[in-house]
VOGUKE-507407 format. One record per residue: chain; z, y, x of N, C-alpha, C in turn; residue in one letter; residue number from 1. Coordinates in Angstrom, 3 decimals. Atoms other than C-alpha are relative to their C-alpha. Example, Ala and Ser with C-alpha at 12.3 -4.5 7.8 and 13.67 -1.06 7.14 Angstrom:
REM residues 2
<node><unit>A</unit><n_pz>0.000</n_pz><n_py>-1.190</n_py><n_px>0.890</n_px><ca_pz>7.800</ca_pz><ca_py>-4.500</ca_py><ca_px>12.300</ca_px><c_pz>0.000</c_pz><c_py>1.200</c_py><c_px>0.900</c_px><code>a</code><pos>1</pos></node>
<node><unit>A</unit><n_pz>-0.060</n_pz><n_py>-1.190</n_py><n_px>-0.820</n_px><ca_pz>7.140</ca_pz><ca_py>-1.060</ca_py><ca_px>13.670</ca_px><c_pz>0.730</c_pz><c_py>1.090</c_py><c_px>-0.770</c_px><code>s</code><pos>2</pos></node>
This chain:
REM residues 95
<node><unit>A</unit><n_pz>0.187</n_pz><n_py>-0.507</n_py><n_px>1.036</n_px><ca_pz>67.264</ca_pz><ca_py>-22.832</ca_py><ca_px>14.611</ca_px><c_pz>-1.280</c_pz><c_py>0.671</c_py><c_px>-0.024</c_px><code>m</code><pos>1</pos></node>
<node><unit>A</unit><n_pz>1.524</n_pz><n_py>-0.460</n_py><n_px>-0.177</n_px><ca_pz>63.718</ca_pz><ca_py>-21.415</ca_py><ca_px>15.549</ca_px><c_pz>-0.794</c_pz><c_py>-1.059</c_py><c_px>-0.579</c_px><code>a</code><pos>2</pos></node>
<node><unit>A</unit><n_pz>0.801</n_pz><n_py>0.881</n_py><n_px>0.223</n_px><ca_pz>62.327</ca_pz><ca_py>-24.488</ca_py><ca_px>15.218</ca_px><c_pz>0.087</c_pz><c_py>-0.420</c_py><c_px>-1.604</c_px><code>l</code><pos>3</pos></node>
<node><unit>A</unit><n_pz>-0.078</n_pz><n_py>0.170</n_py><n_px>1.365</n_px><ca_pz>63.645</ca_pz><ca_py>-25.026</ca_py><ca_px>11.743</ca_px><c_pz>-0.541</c_pz><c_py>0.813</c_py><c_px>-0.843</c_px><code>l</code><pos>4</pos></node>
<node><unit>A</unit><n_pz>0.807</n_pz><n_py>-0.908</n_py><n_px>0.793</n_px><ca_pz>62.209</ca_pz><ca_py>-21.807</ca_py><ca_px>10.424</ca_px><c_pz>-1.373</c_pz><c_py>-0.267</c_py><c_px>-0.044</c_px><code>k</code><pos>5</pos></node>
<node><unit>A</unit><n_pz>1.449</n_pz><n_py>0.323</n_py><n_px>-0.302</n_px><ca_pz>58.822</ca_pz><ca_py>-22.727</ca_py><ca_px>11.984</ca_px><c_pz>-0.289</c_pz><c_py>-1.342</c_py><c_px>-1.056</c_px><code>q</code><pos>6</pos></node>
<node><unit>A</unit><n_pz>0.490</n_pz><n_py>1.219</n_py><n_px>0.883</n_px><ca_pz>58.919</ca_pz><ca_py>-26.300</ca_py><ca_px>10.266</ca_px><c_pz>0.097</c_pz><c_py>0.554</c_py><c_px>-1.627</c_px><code>t</code><pos>7</pos></node>
<node><unit>A</unit><n_pz>-0.393</n_pz><n_py>-0.355</n_py><n_px>1.443</n_px><ca_pz>60.143</ca_pz><ca_py>-24.757</ca_py><ca_px>6.914</ca_px><c_pz>-1.285</c_pz><c_py>0.885</c_py><c_px>-0.434</c_px><code>w</code><pos>8</pos></node>
<node><unit>A</unit><n_pz>1.094</n_pz><n_py>-0.614</n_py><n_px>-0.014</n_px><ca_pz>57.199</ca_pz><ca_py>-22.123</ca_py><ca_px>7.255</ca_px><c_pz>-1.239</c_pz><c_py>-0.619</c_py><c_px>-0.281</c_px><code>a</code><pos>9</pos></node>
<node><unit>A</unit><n_pz>1.188</n_pz><n_py>1.044</n_py><n_px>0.138</n_px><ca_pz>54.537</ca_pz><ca_py>-24.835</ca_py><ca_px>7.734</ca_px><c_pz>0.141</c_pz><c_py>-0.732</c_py><c_px>-1.041</c_px><code>v</code><pos>10</pos></node>
<node><unit>A</unit><n_pz>-0.011</n_pz><n_py>0.821</n_py><n_px>1.243</n_px><ca_pz>55.762</ca_pz><ca_py>-26.933</ca_py><ca_px>4.940</ca_px><c_pz>-0.256</c_pz><c_py>0.792</c_py><c_px>-1.000</c_px><code>m</code><pos>11</pos></node>
<node><unit>A</unit><n_pz>0.225</n_pz><n_py>-0.872</n_py><n_px>1.183</n_px><ca_pz>55.637</ca_pz><ca_py>-23.926</ca_py><ca_px>2.537</ca_px><c_pz>-1.432</c_pz><c_py>-0.072</c_py><c_px>-0.170</c_px><code>v</code><pos>12</pos></node>
<node><unit>A</unit><n_pz>1.391</n_pz><n_py>-0.348</n_py><n_px>0.300</n_px><ca_pz>52.135</ca_pz><ca_py>-23.197</ca_py><ca_px>3.391</ca_px><c_pz>-0.843</c_pz><c_py>-1.272</c_py><c_px>-0.238</c_px><code>v</code><pos>13</pos></node>
<node><unit>A</unit><n_pz>0.727</n_pz><n_py>1.252</n_py><n_px>0.338</n_px><ca_pz>50.966</ca_pz><ca_py>-26.928</ca_py><ca_px>3.313</ca_px><c_pz>0.145</c_pz><c_py>-0.311</c_py><c_px>-1.509</c_px><code>l</code><pos>14</pos></node>
<node><unit>A</unit><n_pz>-0.165</n_pz><n_py>0.484</n_py><n_px>1.397</n_px><ca_pz>52.667</ca_pz><ca_py>-27.372</ca_py><ca_px>-0.027</ca_px><c_pz>-0.845</c_pz><c_py>0.895</c_py><c_px>-0.827</c_px><code>s</code><pos>15</pos></node>
<node><unit>A</unit><n_pz>1.071</n_pz><n_py>-0.856</n_py><n_px>0.776</n_px><ca_pz>50.517</ca_pz><ca_py>-24.278</ca_py><ca_px>-1.402</ca_px><c_pz>-1.314</c_pz><c_py>-0.569</c_py><c_px>0.216</c_px><code>w</code><pos>16</pos></node>
<node><unit>A</unit><n_pz>1.175</n_pz><n_py>0.690</n_py><n_px>-0.183</n_px><ca_pz>47.540</ca_pz><ca_py>-25.981</ca_py><ca_px>0.054</ca_px><c_pz>-0.254</c_pz><c_py>-1.155</c_py><c_px>-0.721</c_px><code>g</code><pos>17</pos></node>
<node><unit>A</unit><n_pz>0.099</n_pz><n_py>1.259</n_py><n_px>0.639</n_px><ca_pz>48.127</ca_pz><ca_py>-28.985</ca_py><ca_px>-1.654</ca_px><c_pz>-0.021</c_pz><c_py>-0.117</c_py><c_px>-1.682</c_px><code>s</code><pos>18</pos></node>
<node><unit>A</unit><n_pz>-0.088</n_pz><n_py>-0.303</n_py><n_px>1.764</n_px><ca_pz>48.602</ca_pz><ca_py>-27.493</ca_py><ca_px>-5.446</ca_px><c_pz>-1.066</c_pz><c_py>-0.176</c_py><c_px>-0.611</c_px><code>a</code><pos>19</pos></node>
<node><unit>A</unit><n_pz>1.149</n_pz><n_py>0.075</n_py><n_px>0.602</n_px><ca_pz>46.357</ca_pz><ca_py>-28.696</ca_py><ca_px>-7.496</ca_px><c_pz>-0.555</c_pz><c_py>0.981</c_py><c_px>-1.001</c_px><code>s</code><pos>20</pos></node>
<node><unit>A</unit><n_pz>0.442</n_pz><n_py>-0.665</n_py><n_px>1.060</n_px><ca_pz>44.299</ca_pz><ca_py>-26.773</ca_py><ca_px>-10.144</ca_px><c_pz>0.421</c_pz><c_py>-0.565</c_py><c_px>-1.174</c_px><code>i</code><pos>21</pos></node>
<node><unit>A</unit><n_pz>-0.481</n_pz><n_py>0.585</n_py><n_px>1.475</n_px><ca_pz>45.746</ca_pz><ca_py>-26.916</ca_py><ca_px>-13.556</ca_px><c_pz>-0.749</c_pz><c_py>-0.685</c_py><c_px>-0.956</c_px><code>a</code><pos>22</pos></node>
<node><unit>A</unit><n_pz>0.798</n_pz><n_py>0.722</n_py><n_px>1.064</n_px><ca_pz>42.741</ca_pz><ca_py>-27.936</ca_py><ca_px>-15.416</ca_px><c_pz>-0.745</c_pz><c_py>-1.155</c_py><c_px>0.740</c_px><code>s</code><pos>23</pos></node>
<node><unit>A</unit><n_pz>0.667</n_pz><n_py>1.059</n_py><n_px>-0.780</n_px><ca_pz>40.527</ca_pz><ca_py>-30.749</ca_py><ca_px>-14.609</ca_px><c_pz>-1.191</c_pz><c_py>-0.226</c_py><c_px>-1.008</c_px><code>s</code><pos>24</pos></node>
<node><unit>A</unit><n_pz>1.053</n_pz><n_py>-0.041</n_py><n_px>0.699</n_px><ca_pz>37.043</ca_pz><ca_py>-31.241</ca_py><ca_px>-15.826</ca_px><c_pz>-0.631</c_pz><c_py>-1.383</c_py><c_px>-0.058</c_px><code>c</code><pos>25</pos></node>
<node><unit>A</unit><n_pz>0.493</n_pz><n_py>1.199</n_py><n_px>0.243</n_px><ca_pz>35.596</ca_pz><ca_py>-34.347</ca_py><ca_px>-17.317</ca_px><c_pz>-1.225</c_pz><c_py>-0.071</c_py><c_px>-0.647</c_px><code>l</code><pos>26</pos></node>
<node><unit>A</unit><n_pz>1.392</n_pz><n_py>0.060</n_py><n_px>0.635</n_px><ca_pz>32.186</ca_pz><ca_py>-35.151</ca_py><ca_px>-18.121</ca_px><c_pz>-0.193</c_pz><c_py>-0.799</c_py><c_px>-1.191</c_px><code>p</code><pos>27</pos></node>
<node><unit>A</unit><n_pz>0.216</n_pz><n_py>0.739</n_py><n_px>1.305</n_px><ca_pz>30.934</ca_pz><ca_py>-36.155</ca_py><ca_px>-21.748</ca_px><c_pz>-0.580</c_pz><c_py>-1.343</c_py><c_px>0.458</c_px><code>p</code><pos>28</pos></node>
<node><unit>A</unit><n_pz>0.583</n_pz><n_py>1.322</n_py><n_px>-0.025</n_px><ca_pz>30.222</ca_pz><ca_py>-39.643</ca_py><ca_px>-22.141</ca_px><c_pz>-1.475</c_pz><c_py>0.062</c_py><c_px>-0.669</c_px><code>a</code><pos>29</pos></node>
<node><unit>A</unit><n_pz>1.129</n_pz><n_py>-0.091</n_py><n_px>0.711</n_px><ca_pz>26.686</ca_pz><ca_py>-40.270</ca_py><ca_px>-22.891</ca_px><c_pz>-0.074</c_pz><c_py>-0.690</c_py><c_px>-1.342</c_px><code>p</code><pos>30</pos></node>
<node><unit>A</unit><n_pz>-0.019</n_pz><n_py>0.581</n_py><n_px>1.415</n_px><ca_pz>25.667</ca_pz><ca_py>-41.181</ca_py><ca_px>-26.381</ca_px><c_pz>-0.922</c_pz><c_py>-1.384</c_py><c_px>0.178</c_px><code>p</code><pos>31</pos></node>
<node><unit>A</unit><n_pz>0.815</n_pz><n_py>1.366</n_py><n_px>-0.153</n_px><ca_pz>24.091</ca_pz><ca_py>-44.649</ca_py><ca_px>-27.092</ca_px><c_pz>-1.257</c_pz><c_py>0.434</c_py><c_px>-0.844</c_px><code>w</code><pos>32</pos></node>
<node><unit>A</unit><n_pz>1.357</n_pz><n_py>-0.191</n_py><n_px>0.279</n_px><ca_pz>20.413</ca_pz><ca_py>-44.383</ca_py><ca_px>-27.501</ca_px><c_pz>-0.523</c_pz><c_py>-1.413</c_py><c_px>-0.477</c_px><code>m</code><pos>33</pos></node>
<node><unit>A</unit><n_pz>0.621</n_pz><n_py>1.705</n_py><n_px>0.245</n_px><ca_pz>18.951</ca_pz><ca_py>-47.585</ca_py><ca_px>-29.101</ca_px><c_pz>-1.461</c_pz><c_py>-0.006</c_py><c_px>0.567</c_px><code>p</code><pos>34</pos></node>
<node><unit>A</unit><n_pz>1.143</n_pz><n_py>0.039</n_py><n_px>-0.220</n_px><ca_pz>15.682</ca_pz><ca_py>-48.956</ca_py><ca_px>-28.108</ca_px><c_pz>-0.835</c_pz><c_py>-0.496</c_py><c_px>-1.061</c_px><code>t</code><pos>35</pos></node>
<node><unit>A</unit><n_pz>0.912</n_pz><n_py>0.482</n_py><n_px>1.206</n_px><ca_pz>14.612</ca_pz><ca_py>-50.558</ca_py><ca_px>-31.253</ca_px><c_pz>-0.349</c_pz><c_py>1.124</c_py><c_px>-0.750</c_px><code>n</code><pos>36</pos></node>
<node><unit>A</unit><n_pz>0.888</n_pz><n_py>-1.255</n_py><n_px>0.674</n_px><ca_pz>12.111</ca_pz><ca_py>-48.366</ca_py><ca_px>-33.300</ca_px><c_pz>0.887</c_pz><c_py>-0.029</c_py><c_px>-1.567</c_px><code>a</code><pos>37</pos></node>
<node><unit>A</unit><n_pz>-0.761</n_pz><n_py>0.060</n_py><n_px>1.074</n_px><ca_pz>14.135</ca_pz><ca_py>-49.830</ca_py><ca_px>-36.488</ca_px><c_pz>1.300</c_pz><c_py>0.876</c_py><c_px>-0.150</c_px><code>d</code><pos>38</pos></node>
<node><unit>A</unit><n_pz>-1.377</n_pz><n_py>-0.781</n_py><n_px>-0.269</n_px><ca_pz>17.569</ca_pz><ca_py>-48.643</ca_py><ca_px>-35.174</ca_px><c_pz>-0.116</c_pz><c_py>1.526</c_py><c_px>0.141</c_px><code>d</code><pos>39</pos></node>
<node><unit>A</unit><n_pz>0.239</n_pz><n_py>-1.735</n_py><n_px>-0.177</n_px><ca_pz>16.035</ca_pz><ca_py>-45.238</ca_py><ca_px>-34.144</ca_px><c_pz>-0.218</c_pz><c_py>0.622</c_py><c_px>-1.481</c_px><code>v</code><pos>40</pos></node>
<node><unit>A</unit><n_pz>0.289</n_pz><n_py>-0.500</n_py><n_px>1.342</n_px><ca_pz>14.901</ca_pz><ca_py>-44.805</ca_py><ca_px>-37.585</ca_px><c_pz>1.087</c_pz><c_py>0.233</c_py><c_px>-1.256</c_px><code>q</code><pos>41</pos></node>
<node><unit>A</unit><n_pz>-1.086</n_pz><n_py>-0.054</n_py><n_px>0.948</n_px><ca_pz>17.949</ca_pz><ca_py>-45.781</ca_py><ca_px>-39.413</ca_px><c_pz>1.130</c_pz><c_py>0.884</c_py><c_px>0.358</c_px><code>a</code><pos>42</pos></node>
<node><unit>A</unit><n_pz>-1.150</n_pz><n_py>-0.986</n_py><n_px>-0.464</n_px><ca_pz>20.245</ca_pz><ca_py>-43.767</ca_py><ca_px>-37.180</ca_px><c_pz>-0.511</c_pz><c_py>1.297</c_py><c_px>0.326</c_px><code>y</code><pos>43</pos></node>
<node><unit>A</unit><n_pz>0.617</n_pz><n_py>-1.330</n_py><n_px>-0.582</n_px><ca_pz>18.051</ca_pz><ca_py>-40.747</ca_py><ca_px>-36.512</ca_px><c_pz>1.246</c_pz><c_py>1.158</c_py><c_px>-0.223</c_px><code>a</code><pos>44</pos></node>
<node><unit>A</unit><n_pz>-0.898</n_pz><n_py>-1.140</n_py><n_px>0.079</n_px><ca_pz>20.468</ca_pz><ca_py>-38.260</ca_py><ca_px>-37.837</ca_px><c_pz>1.373</c_pz><c_py>-0.140</c_py><c_px>0.776</c_px><code>d</code><pos>45</pos></node>
<node><unit>A</unit><n_pz>-1.061</n_pz><n_py>0.073</n_py><n_px>-0.794</n_px><ca_pz>23.369</ca_pz><ca_py>-39.527</ca_py><ca_px>-36.005</ca_px><c_pz>-0.250</c_pz><c_py>-0.062</c_py><c_px>1.295</c_px><code>l</code><pos>46</pos></node>
<node><unit>A</unit><n_pz>0.536</n_pz><n_py>-0.144</n_py><n_px>-1.189</n_px><ca_pz>21.293</ca_pz><ca_py>-39.916</ca_py><ca_px>-33.039</ca_px><c_pz>-0.018</c_pz><c_py>1.333</c_py><c_px>0.555</c_px><code>l</code><pos>47</pos></node>
<node><unit>A</unit><n_pz>0.529</n_pz><n_py>-1.363</n_py><n_px>-0.160</n_px><ca_pz>20.209</ca_pz><ca_py>-36.384</ca_py><ca_px>-33.125</ca_px><c_pz>1.465</c_pz><c_py>0.768</c_py><c_px>0.202</c_px><code>k</code><pos>48</pos></node>
<node><unit>A</unit><n_pz>-1.553</n_pz><n_py>-0.501</n_py><n_px>-0.141</n_px><ca_pz>24.062</ca_pz><ca_py>-35.370</ca_py><ca_px>-33.843</ca_px><c_pz>0.352</c_pz><c_py>0.020</c_py><c_px>1.519</c_px><code>r</code><pos>49</pos></node>
<node><unit>A</unit><n_pz>-0.660</n_pz><n_py>0.457</n_py><n_px>-1.316</n_px><ca_pz>25.232</ca_pz><ca_py>-37.353</ca_py><ca_px>-30.851</ca_px><c_pz>-0.743</c_pz><c_py>0.749</c_py><c_px>1.086</c_px><code>d</code><pos>50</pos></node>
<node><unit>A</unit><n_pz>0.323</n_pz><n_py>-0.617</n_py><n_px>-1.291</n_px><ca_pz>22.761</ca_pz><ca_py>-35.952</ca_py><ca_px>-28.442</ca_px><c_pz>-0.056</c_pz><c_py>1.419</c_py><c_px>0.059</c_px><code>a</code><pos>51</pos></node>
<node><unit>A</unit><n_pz>-0.319</n_pz><n_py>-1.280</n_py><n_px>-0.051</n_px><ca_pz>23.187</ca_pz><ca_py>-32.425</ca_py><ca_px>-29.414</ca_px><c_pz>1.521</c_pz><c_py>0.308</c_py><c_px>0.512</c_px><code>e</code><pos>52</pos></node>
<node><unit>A</unit><n_pz>-1.479</n_pz><n_py>-0.136</n_py><n_px>-0.353</n_px><ca_pz>27.026</ca_pz><ca_py>-32.826</ca_py><ca_px>-29.054</ca_px><c_pz>0.174</c_pz><c_py>-0.360</c_py><c_px>1.451</c_px><code>m</code><pos>53</pos></node>
<node><unit>A</unit><n_pz>0.081</n_pz><n_py>0.194</n_py><n_px>-1.289</n_px><ca_pz>26.387</ca_pz><ca_py>-34.432</ca_py><ca_px>-25.666</ca_px><c_pz>-0.527</c_pz><c_py>1.075</c_py><c_px>0.782</c_px><code>y</code><pos>54</pos></node>
<node><unit>A</unit><n_pz>0.594</n_pz><n_py>-1.113</n_py><n_px>-0.763</n_px><ca_pz>24.251</ca_pz><ca_py>-31.563</ca_py><ca_px>-24.315</ca_px><c_pz>0.763</c_pz><c_py>1.311</c_py><c_px>0.004</c_px><code>f</code><pos>55</pos></node>
<node><unit>A</unit><n_pz>-0.999</n_pz><n_py>-1.247</n_py><n_px>-0.040</n_px><ca_pz>26.853</ca_pz><ca_py>-29.078</ca_py><ca_px>-25.388</ca_px><c_pz>1.242</c_pz><c_py>-0.251</c_py><c_px>0.819</c_px><code>t</code><pos>56</pos></node>
<node><unit>A</unit><n_pz>-0.783</n_pz><n_py>0.462</n_py><n_px>-0.989</n_px><ca_pz>29.404</ca_pz><ca_py>-31.287</ca_py><ca_px>-23.665</ca_px><c_pz>-0.216</c_pz><c_py>0.239</c_py><c_px>1.472</c_px><code>g</code><pos>57</pos></node>
<node><unit>A</unit><n_pz>0.634</n_pz><n_py>0.128</n_py><n_px>-1.391</n_px><ca_pz>27.282</ca_pz><ca_py>-31.231</ca_py><ca_px>-20.474</ca_px><c_pz>0.227</c_pz><c_py>1.561</c_py><c_px>0.203</c_px><code>v</code><pos>58</pos></node>
<node><unit>A</unit><n_pz>0.003</n_pz><n_py>-1.465</n_py><n_px>-0.228</n_px><ca_pz>27.131</ca_pz><ca_py>-27.244</ca_py><ca_px>-20.754</ca_px><c_pz>1.495</c_pz><c_py>0.372</c_py><c_px>0.229</c_px><code>e</code><pos>59</pos></node>
<node><unit>A</unit><n_pz>-1.276</n_pz><n_py>-0.572</n_py><n_px>-0.055</n_px><ca_pz>30.846</ca_pz><ca_py>-26.945</ca_py><ca_px>-21.066</ca_px><c_pz>0.659</c_pz><c_py>-0.743</c_py><c_px>1.252</c_px><code>q</code><pos>60</pos></node>
<node><unit>A</unit><n_pz>-0.401</n_pz><n_py>0.545</n_py><n_px>-1.184</n_px><ca_pz>31.444</ca_pz><ca_py>-29.579</ca_py><ca_px>-18.292</ca_px><c_pz>-0.384</c_pz><c_py>1.051</c_py><c_px>1.256</c_px><code>y</code><pos>61</pos></node>
<node><unit>A</unit><n_pz>0.425</n_pz><n_py>-1.074</n_py><n_px>-1.005</n_px><ca_pz>29.186</ca_pz><ca_py>-27.252</ca_py><ca_px>-16.043</ca_px><c_pz>0.885</c_pz><c_py>0.930</c_py><c_px>0.260</c_px><code>f</code><pos>62</pos></node>
<node><unit>A</unit><n_pz>-0.757</n_pz><n_py>-1.266</n_py><n_px>-0.299</n_px><ca_pz>30.908</ca_pz><ca_py>-24.081</ca_py><ca_px>-16.588</ca_px><c_pz>1.543</c_pz><c_py>-0.400</c_py><c_px>0.160</c_px><code>r</code><pos>63</pos></node>
<node><unit>A</unit><n_pz>-1.285</n_pz><n_py>0.442</n_py><n_px>-0.698</n_px><ca_pz>34.184</ca_pz><ca_py>-26.134</ca_py><ca_px>-16.026</ca_px><c_pz>0.012</c_pz><c_py>-0.062</c_py><c_px>1.364</c_px><code>c</code><pos>64</pos></node>
<node><unit>A</unit><n_pz>0.066</n_pz><n_py>0.318</n_py><n_px>-1.502</n_px><ca_pz>33.008</ca_pz><ca_py>-27.024</ca_py><ca_px>-12.608</ca_px><c_pz>-0.115</c_pz><c_py>1.488</c_py><c_px>0.604</c_px><code>l</code><pos>65</pos></node>
<node><unit>A</unit><n_pz>0.193</n_pz><n_py>-1.172</n_py><n_px>-0.303</n_px><ca_pz>31.946</ca_pz><ca_py>-23.625</ca_py><ca_px>-12.079</ca_px><c_pz>1.481</c_pz><c_py>0.772</c_py><c_px>0.219</c_px><code>d</code><pos>66</pos></node>
<node><unit>A</unit><n_pz>-1.206</n_pz><n_py>-0.906</n_py><n_px>0.006</n_px><ca_pz>35.351</ca_pz><ca_py>-22.100</ca_py><ca_px>-13.040</ca_px><c_pz>0.871</c_pz><c_py>-0.954</c_py><c_px>1.243</c_px><code>r</code><pos>67</pos></node>
<node><unit>A</unit><n_pz>-1.120</n_pz><n_py>0.595</n_py><n_px>-0.878</n_px><ca_pz>37.358</ca_pz><ca_py>-24.655</ca_py><ca_px>-10.949</ca_px><c_pz>-0.743</c_pz><c_py>0.240</c_py><c_px>1.404</c_px><code>q</code><pos>68</pos></node>
<node><unit>A</unit><n_pz>0.363</n_pz><n_py>-0.341</n_py><n_px>-1.306</n_px><ca_pz>34.993</ca_pz><ca_py>-24.109</ca_py><ca_px>-7.827</ca_px><c_pz>0.408</c_pz><c_py>1.367</c_py><c_px>0.280</c_px><code>r</code><pos>69</pos></node>
<node><unit>A</unit><n_pz>-0.431</n_pz><n_py>-1.173</n_py><n_px>-0.678</n_px><ca_pz>35.813</ca_pz><ca_py>-20.526</ca_py><ca_px>-7.964</ca_px><c_pz>1.732</c_pz><c_py>0.031</c_py><c_px>0.097</c_px><code>r</code><pos>70</pos></node>
<node><unit>A</unit><n_pz>-1.508</n_pz><n_py>0.217</n_py><n_px>-0.246</n_px><ca_pz>39.565</ca_pz><ca_py>-21.155</ca_py><ca_px>-8.445</ca_px><c_pz>0.344</c_pz><c_py>-0.585</c_py><c_px>1.290</c_px><code>e</code><pos>71</pos></node>
<node><unit>A</unit><n_pz>-0.181</n_pz><n_py>0.690</n_py><n_px>-1.117</n_px><ca_pz>39.609</ca_pz><ca_py>-23.531</ca_py><ca_px>-5.694</ca_px><c_pz>-0.586</c_pz><c_py>1.119</c_py><c_px>1.118</c_px><code>v</code><pos>72</pos></node>
<node><unit>A</unit><n_pz>0.684</n_pz><n_py>-0.697</n_py><n_px>-1.189</n_px><ca_pz>37.383</ca_pz><ca_py>-21.217</ca_py><ca_px>-3.356</ca_px><c_pz>1.302</c_pz><c_py>1.253</c_py><c_px>0.083</c_px><code>f</code><pos>73</pos></node>
<node><unit>A</unit><n_pz>-1.136</n_pz><n_py>-0.898</n_py><n_px>-0.163</n_px><ca_pz>40.176</ca_pz><ca_py>-18.431</ca_py><ca_px>-4.263</ca_px><c_pz>1.151</c_pz><c_py>-0.615</c_py><c_px>0.709</c_px><code>e</code><pos>74</pos></node>
<node><unit>A</unit><n_pz>-0.982</n_pz><n_py>0.480</n_py><n_px>-0.584</n_px><ca_pz>42.876</ca_pz><ca_py>-20.446</ca_py><ca_px>-3.485</ca_px><c_pz>-0.129</c_pz><c_py>-0.470</c_py><c_px>1.521</c_px><code>q</code><pos>75</pos></node>
<node><unit>A</unit><n_pz>0.065</n_pz><n_py>0.498</n_py><n_px>-1.458</n_px><ca_pz>41.488</ca_pz><ca_py>-21.891</ca_py><ca_px>-0.102</ca_px><c_pz>-0.022</c_pz><c_py>1.613</c_py><c_px>0.694</c_px><code>a</code><pos>76</pos></node>
<node><unit>A</unit><n_pz>-0.027</n_pz><n_py>-1.304</n_py><n_px>-0.593</n_px><ca_pz>41.021</ca_pz><ca_py>-18.131</ca_py><ca_px>0.851</ca_px><c_pz>1.345</c_pz><c_py>0.441</c_py><c_px>0.075</c_px><code>r</code><pos>77</pos></node>
<node><unit>A</unit><n_pz>-1.347</n_pz><n_py>-0.367</n_py><n_px>-0.031</n_px><ca_pz>44.525</ca_pz><ca_py>-17.517</ca_py><ca_px>0.081</ca_px><c_pz>0.776</c_pz><c_py>-0.859</c_py><c_px>1.133</c_px><code>e</code><pos>78</pos></node>
<node><unit>A</unit><n_pz>-0.807</n_pz><n_py>0.827</n_py><n_px>-0.854</n_px><ca_pz>45.885</ca_pz><ca_py>-20.215</ca_py><ca_px>1.943</ca_px><c_pz>-0.433</c_pz><c_py>0.185</c_py><c_px>1.316</c_px><code>v</code><pos>79</pos></node>
<node><unit>A</unit><n_pz>0.467</n_pz><n_py>-0.275</n_py><n_px>-1.265</n_px><ca_pz>43.652</ca_pz><ca_py>-19.568</ca_py><ca_px>4.884</ca_px><c_pz>0.456</c_pz><c_py>1.252</c_py><c_px>0.493</c_px><code>s</code><pos>80</pos></node>
<node><unit>A</unit><n_pz>-0.854</n_pz><n_py>-1.347</n_py><n_px>-0.326</n_px><ca_pz>45.334</ca_pz><ca_py>-15.966</ca_py><ca_px>5.076</ca_px><c_pz>1.475</c_pz><c_py>-0.525</c_py><c_px>0.337</c_px><code>g</code><pos>81</pos></node>
<node><unit>A</unit><n_pz>-1.428</n_pz><n_py>0.553</n_py><n_px>-0.156</n_px><ca_pz>48.764</ca_pz><ca_py>-17.668</ca_py><ca_px>4.755</ca_px><c_pz>-0.063</c_pz><c_py>-0.782</c_py><c_px>1.285</c_px><code>d</code><pos>82</pos></node>
<node><unit>A</unit><n_pz>0.020</n_pz><n_py>0.600</n_py><n_px>-1.268</n_px><ca_pz>48.013</ca_pz><ca_py>-20.125</ca_py><ca_px>7.403</ca_px><c_pz>-0.077</c_pz><c_py>0.784</c_py><c_px>1.438</c_px><code>y</code><pos>83</pos></node>
<node><unit>A</unit><n_pz>0.260</n_pz><n_py>-0.929</n_py><n_px>-0.998</n_px><ca_pz>46.769</ca_pz><ca_py>-17.483</ca_py><ca_px>9.744</ca_px><c_pz>1.253</c_pz><c_py>0.813</c_py><c_px>0.305</c_px><code>a</code><pos>84</pos></node>
<node><unit>A</unit><n_pz>-1.039</n_pz><n_py>-0.727</n_py><n_px>-0.332</n_px><ca_pz>49.956</ca_pz><ca_py>-15.541</ca_py><ca_px>9.238</ca_px><c_pz>0.951</c_pz><c_py>-1.080</c_py><c_px>0.742</c_px><code>r</code><pos>85</pos></node>
<node><unit>A</unit><n_pz>-0.772</n_pz><n_py>0.986</n_py><n_px>-0.458</n_px><ca_pz>51.866</ca_pz><ca_py>-18.813</ca_py><ca_px>10.107</ca_px><c_pz>-0.001</c_pz><c_py>-0.130</c_py><c_px>1.510</c_px><code>v</code><pos>86</pos></node>
<node><unit>A</unit><n_pz>0.363</n_pz><n_py>-0.168</n_py><n_px>-1.282</n_px><ca_pz>49.795</ca_pz><ca_py>-19.115</ca_py><ca_px>13.238</ca_px><c_pz>0.299</c_pz><c_py>0.936</c_py><c_px>0.823</c_px><code>l</code><pos>87</pos></node>
<node><unit>A</unit><n_pz>-0.539</n_pz><n_py>-1.006</n_py><n_px>-0.640</n_px><ca_pz>50.639</ca_pz><ca_py>-15.907</ca_py><ca_px>14.163</ca_px><c_pz>1.523</c_pz><c_py>0.059</c_py><c_px>0.339</c_px><code>e</code><pos>88</pos></node>
<node><unit>A</unit><n_pz>-1.236</n_pz><n_py>-0.155</n_py><n_px>-0.404</n_px><ca_pz>54.155</ca_pz><ca_py>-16.044</ca_py><ca_px>13.767</ca_px><c_pz>0.394</c_pz><c_py>-1.317</c_py><c_px>0.967</c_px><code>f</code><pos>89</pos></node>
<node><unit>A</unit><n_pz>-0.227</n_pz><n_py>1.120</n_py><n_px>-1.050</n_px><ca_pz>54.261</ca_pz><ca_py>-19.593</ca_py><ca_px>15.783</ca_px><c_pz>-0.458</c_pz><c_py>0.648</c_py><c_px>1.396</c_px><code>l</code><pos>90</pos></node>
<node><unit>A</unit><n_pz>0.265</n_pz><n_py>-0.486</n_py><n_px>-1.262</n_px><ca_pz>52.388</ca_pz><ca_py>-17.670</ca_py><ca_px>18.497</ca_px><c_pz>1.058</c_pz><c_py>0.886</c_py><c_px>0.541</c_px><code>d</code><pos>91</pos></node>
<node><unit>A</unit><n_pz>-0.901</n_pz><n_py>-0.841</n_py><n_px>-0.390</n_px><ca_pz>54.886</ca_pz><ca_py>-15.097</ca_py><ca_px>18.535</ca_px><c_pz>1.582</c_pz><c_py>-0.232</c_py><c_px>0.269</c_px><code>g</code><pos>92</pos></node>
<node><unit>A</unit><n_pz>-1.089</n_pz><n_py>0.695</n_py><n_px>-0.147</n_px><ca_pz>57.755</ca_pz><ca_py>-17.420</ca_py><ca_px>18.452</ca_px><c_pz>0.071</c_pz><c_py>-0.625</c_py><c_px>1.630</c_px><code>v</code><pos>93</pos></node>
<node><unit>A</unit><n_pz>0.259</n_pz><n_py>0.797</n_py><n_px>-1.197</n_px><ca_pz>56.399</ca_pz><ca_py>-19.347</ca_py><ca_px>21.451</ca_px><c_pz>0.048</c_pz><c_py>1.111</c_py><c_px>1.260</c_px><code>r</code><pos>94</pos></node>
<node><unit>A</unit><n_pz>0.421</n_pz><n_py>-1.208</n_py><n_px>-1.127</n_px><ca_pz>55.780</ca_pz><ca_py>-16.031</ca_py><ca_px>23.704</ca_px><c_pz>1.554</c_pz><c_py>0.469</c_py><c_px>0.618</c_px><code>k</code><pos>95</pos></node>
C-alpha cells in the first residue's frame, strides 16, 4: 500500500511538471520586400504598412515570450517545491 501511495504521489508531481502553458507565442511572418525599384515604387504604401505591421507583431511576440518565460519560471519553482516534498515523503517512508 505504501508503494502505491509513493507511486501516486510521484505521478501527480510529474503530471504537474508536464502541464503546458496555455498560450503559445508565434513569431510574425516577415513581409515580402521586393528588390526591383519599380515594384518598390508601385507598392510603397503597402510595403510601409506591411513593415510597420511586422514590427508591431515582433514587439508583441517578444512580450509574449517574456510572459511565457515568467510563467514557466514560476511553474518550475512550484514543481521544484512539490518535488522536494515528494522526496522528503519518500525518505520518511524508507526510514
